[in-house]
N, C-alpha and C positions, 0 to 999 in steps of 0.2 A: 188825872186819868185821861189819856187820849185813846179813843176807841175807834175802830173801823169795822162795822158790821159785827159787833159783839154785844151780847146782852150783859147787863150789870145788875148784880144783886147786892143790897146792903143787908147784913144780918146782925142780930144782936149777939154779943159774946163777952167773955171776961177779958180778953186781950185783943189788941189790934192785930189784924192779919189781912193779907191779900192773897187770893188764890186765883190762878189762871188755868183754865182747862179748854182744850180745843181738840178737834180732830187733827191727826198728825199732818195731813195735807194742808190744813188751814193755819198751822202754827206760825206766828210772827209776833214776837213780843220783845220788849226791852224794859228793864228796870233801871231807874237812876237812883242811886243810894246817896245818902248824906256823906259828904267828904270826911267828916269827923267821926262817923259811926256807920260802918257798912251794914249794920243790922237794921237801919232805919231807911225805908224806901221813901223817896220824895216824889217820884213820878213813875208812871207805868204807861207804856204805849203798847197796845194790843190791837192787832189788825187781823182781819179774816179775808185773805185774798180770794177765797172761793165765792164770797157773797152768800146771800140767804135765799135767793130767788127760787132755787130748786127745792127748798125745804117745805115741809107741810106748813101751810099758812104763812110761808116766808118767814118763819121764826128762826132767829139766829142762835137760840139757846143751845141746841144740840151741837152746833158747829163751833161756837166760841162763847165762853161764859167767864166773866170776871166776878169773883165774890169778894166783897170787902166786909170784914167783921169789925163792927164799931162797939168799943167797950163803953160802959156807963161813964158819964162825965167827960166824954170826948169833947174837945173844943175845936174851933176853926171851921173851915168849910171845905167840902170836896168840890173841885172844879172838874167838870166832865166836858171834854170836847170830842164830839163825834167827828171823825175825819171827814173832810169835805169830799164831795163826790165830784169826780172829773166831769167836765162838760160832756154830755151824751152818755155818761156811765149810769149804771144801775144804782138806785137809791137803796142804801141799807135800811133795814127795818128793825133796829134794835129796841129793846124795852129795858127801862130802868125800873127795878122793883125794890121797894123798901119792905122787907119781910116783917111779919107781925112781931112786935116787941122791940124792934130796932128804933133807936133815937139818933137821928142824923143831925148834928149841930147846924149844918148849913149845906146847901146844894146849889151850885152855880152851873148851869147848863148852857153851853154856847157863849157867844159874845157878839155884840152888835156889829163889830167890824169884820166878822168872819162870815163865810158861807153858812147859812143856817141849816142845821140838820133836820131830818124828819125822824122823829122818834116818839115813843110813848112812855108814860110813867104809871106805875101802879103803887099805891100806898094803902095798906090795909092793916088797921090796928097798929099803926106805927106813927112816929112823929118826925117831922122835919121842921126845925125851928125857924129857918129862913130859906126862902127859895128865890132864885133869880133864873129866869128861863127865856132863852131866845131860840125859837124853833120855827121852821118853815111850815111844818104840819105835824100833827100827832094828836094824842089824846091823853 
C-alpha cells in the first residue's frame, strides 16, 4: 500500500477486501492486480492531492480513507509506504488504525532508505503479530 495523505483502517472480516473512499476532488488511486488473476490485488497507490491541513485537527479520514479487511488466518505482511513529502511541502498527517477484533499478520511501515513519514497508529483490542516501523515522528 502506497499512501499519500490517506488514513488506513484494518478491519476484521470473513474475506479479504480493499476499499478506497475519497472526496471526488481528492481522488487519485491505482490498483495493481496479479497477472494470473485480475481478482487479486497486489498493490494499491492512493494519494490525496488536497492534503489534510485544512481539515479539523488535520485529519485525513474524511478526505481519503483506505479500508483493508483481513480475514482470519491471513498470512504475510502488509507494507505501508506513506508517500514522501516534497522539500518544503506540507506533511500529511495520516493515521493507521487496527480496528477491534482485527488480526494483522504483519505490518511494515516505511523503509530505512526512504524519506521517513510522519504518521500515527492506533491499535485497540486488536493484534499485530509483527511490526517494523520507520517514521520521522508520530505516536
